Legacy VTK file of the C-alpha trace (Angstrom):
# vtk DataFile Version 3.0
C-alpha trace
ASCII
DATASET POLYDATA
POINTS 51 float
100.314 79.901 108.825
101.376 83.616 110.175
104.227 83.829 112.733
103.507 85.087 116.344
105.064 88.398 116.539
103.882 89.353 119.990
103.802 93.100 120.574
105.762 94.213 117.227
103.177 92.551 115.382
102.038 96.544 114.502
105.704 97.603 113.678
106.348 94.616 111.694
102.686 94.403 109.472
103.074 98.204 109.158
106.804 97.877 107.924
105.031 94.965 105.574
102.628 97.558 104.151
104.980 99.878 103.554
107.184 98.708 101.428
103.896 96.717 99.343
103.084 100.521 98.925
106.203 101.851 97.697
107.545 98.738 95.621
103.861 99.289 93.972
104.819 102.544 93.653
107.696 102.241 91.919
106.485 99.704 89.651
103.300 102.066 88.348
106.245 104.803 87.900
108.534 102.738 85.689
105.124 101.682 83.540
104.033 105.247 83.807
107.632 106.554 82.178
107.959 103.540 79.774
104.695 104.793 77.963
105.951 108.115 78.223
109.334 107.644 77.079
107.547 105.130 73.633
105.564 107.804 73.010
108.158 110.382 72.562
110.204 108.279 70.802
107.412 107.545 68.340
106.899 110.890 67.942
110.698 111.595 67.430
110.900 108.737 64.799
107.753 110.590 62.859
109.517 113.673 62.875
112.769 112.205 61.572
110.444 110.159 58.922
109.329 113.199 57.660
111.834 114.596 56.467
LINES 1 52
51 0 1 2 3 4 5 6 7 8 9 10 11 12 13 14 15 16 17 18 19 20 21 22 23 24 25 26 27 28 29 30 31 32 33 34 35 36 37 38 39 40 41 42 43 44 45 46 47 48 49 50
């Protein structure tokens, strides 16, 4: 069920692809930062627990 895009098909599909890549990159970056922050928090809590 693909609409007819005519001569703009390349530009429209390219824009969709670029958007999908950017969203996937943002999700990946967010997950990576979440892991880093959880690790840093666990280390900080461990240091506080040692005192």
